[in-house]
C-alpha positions in Angstrom: 3.2 -17.4 -6.0 4.7 -17.7 -9.5 8.1 -19.2 -9.8 10.8 -17.6 -11.9 14.3 -18.3 -12.9 17.1 -15.8 -11.9 16.8 -12.8 -14.1 13.2 -13.5 -15.1 10.2 -11.5 -13.7 6.8 -13.0 -12.9 5.1 -10.2 -14.8 2.3 -8.1 -13.4 0.3 -10.1 -10.9 -1.8 -7.4 -9.3 -4.7 -6.5 -11.5 -7.9 -4.5 -11.0 -10.8 -6.9 -10.5 -8.5 -9.8 -9.4 -7.9 -11.1 -5.9 -4.8 -9.6 -4.2 -1.9 -12.0 -3.9 -0.9 -13.2 -0.4 1.6 -11.0 1.4 3.8 -11.6 4.4 6.6 -9.3 5.3 8.5 -8.3 8.5 7.5 -5.0 9.9 10.1 -2.5 11.1 9.4 -3.6 14.7 10.3 -7.2 13.8 6.8 -8.5 13.9 5.1 -10.2 10.9 2.6 -8.5 8.7 0.3 -11.1 7.0 -2.5 -9.6 4.9 -4.6 -12.7 5.6 -5.0 -11.3 9.2 -6.9 -8.4 7.6 -9.4 -10.4 5.6 -12.8 -8.8 5.4 -11.3 -5.3 5.7 -10.4 -2.7 3.1 -6.7 -2.2 2.6 -4.4 0.3 1.0 -0.9 -1.1 0.3 1.9 1.2 -0.8 5.0 -0.4 -2.3 7.6 2.2 -1.9 11.3 3.0 -1.1 12.8 5.8 1.0 14.7 7.1 -1.9 11.6 7.9 -4.0 10.8 11.6 -4.1 7.1 10.9 -3.4 7.8 9.1 -0.1 8.3 12.3 1.8 4.9 13.7 0.8 2.8 10.6 0.3 3.7 8.8 3.6 2.6 11.7 5.9 -0.6 12.0 3.9 -1.2 8.3 4.2 -0.6 8.6 7.9 -3.3 11.2 8.2 -5.7 9.0 6.2 -4.9 6.2 8.6 -5.8 8.3 11.7 -9.0 9.7 10.0 -10.2 6.2 8.9 -9.1 4.1 11.9 -11.2 1.0 12.0 -12.5 1.5 8.4 -9.3 1.3 6.4 -5.9 -0.5 7.0 -3.0 1.3 5.4 0.4 -0.4 5.0 3.7 0.8 3.5 5.9 -2.0 2.1 9.5 -0.8 1.5 11.3 -2.6 -1.2 15.0 -3.3 -1.1 16.0 -1.6 2.1 16.7 -2.8 5.6 14.5 -2.4 8.7 16.7 0.2 10.4 16.8 2.4 7.3 13.0 2.3 6.9 12.3 2.7 10.7 14.6 5.8 10.8 13.0 7.3 7.7 9.5 6.8 9.1 10.6 8.4 12.4 12.1 11.4 10.6 8.8 11.9 8.8 6.9 11.4 12.1 4.8 8.8 10.4 3.2 6.0 12.4 2.1 3.7 9.6 2.8 0.0 9.8 5.8 -0.4 7.5 6.9 -3.8 6.1 10.3 -4.5 4.7 10.8 -6.5 1.5 14.6 -6.5 1.5 14.9 -9.2 -1.1 12.1 -7.9 -3.4 10.2 -11.2 -3.3 6.9 -9.5 -2.4 7.4 -6.9 -5.0 8.0 -9.7 -7.6 4.9 -11.6 -6.5 2.7 -8.5 -6.8 4.4 -7.2 -9.9 4.7 -3.7 -8.4 7.9 -2.5 -10.0 7.2 1.2 -10.6 7.8 2.6 -7.1 5.8 3.9 -5.5 2.6 2.1 -6.4 -0.5 2.1 -4.3 -2.9 -0.9 -4.4 -6.5 -0.5 -3.1 -8.2 -3.7 -2.0 -11.8 -4.1 -0.9 -13.2 -6.1 2.0 -13.5 -9.2 -0.3 -9.8 -9.1 -1.1 -10.2 -7.8 -4.6 -8.0 -5.1 -6.1 -10.2 -2.2 -7.0 -7.6 0.4 -8.0 -3.9 0.8 -8.7 -2.4 4.3 -8.4 1.1 5.3 -9.2 3.1 7.7 -7.0 2.7 11.4 -7.5 -1.0 11.3 -8.2 -3.2 14.2 -6.9 -5.1 13.7 -3.7 -8.5 13.5 -5.5 -7.3 10.4 -7.3 -6.5 8.8 -3.9 -9.9 9.9 -2.6 -11.7 8.3 -5.5 -9.7 5.1 -5.0 -10.6 5.1 -1.3 -14.3 5.6 -2.2 -14.1 2.4 -4.1 -13.3 0.4 -1.0 -14.7 2.4 1.9 -18.5 2.9 1.9 -19.7 6.4 2.5 -16.2 7.9 2.2 -16.1 11.6 2.9 -13.1 13.5 1.5 -11.1 16.3 3.0 -13.6 18.9 1.8 -16.3 17.3 4.0 -18.2 16.2 0.9 -18.9 12.6 0.1 -16.6 11.2 -2.6 -18.3 9.3 -5.4 -16.1 6.7 -7.0 -15.7 7.0 -10.8 -18.0 4.9 -12.9 
């Protein structure tokens, strides 16, 4: 992880085609989320906050994707700057059952360089970032990002989604 002086930023660390940085955060239930535990599996990481307007629409959609692709795709929400209770209550109000990590001090956000919340990072089974999507994107953009990391992905229409070239 890059080191910075107070007031400095590490700059964008997450980049398409590069390995995803390590990530360890506490989940809202108090357990530890370590992305290393999911090595060899595709992942969708959403750096977000409850106060972003997109959270109320994107998190339920992500929850549906998690149920539809259970065992094929791991989806995690990482809340930046808020406490576990706030995030846990927000997820309960939305009736969302995604694993939600809490980055209260913003250290994970700084290590990943994900400052424009929400930002979605799609990582393939080799741990390489394949796509970065900013909040508010249409569903077809997410489908294309998933198609980059999940072989034979079929979208909501029932048709296979072909990743962009």
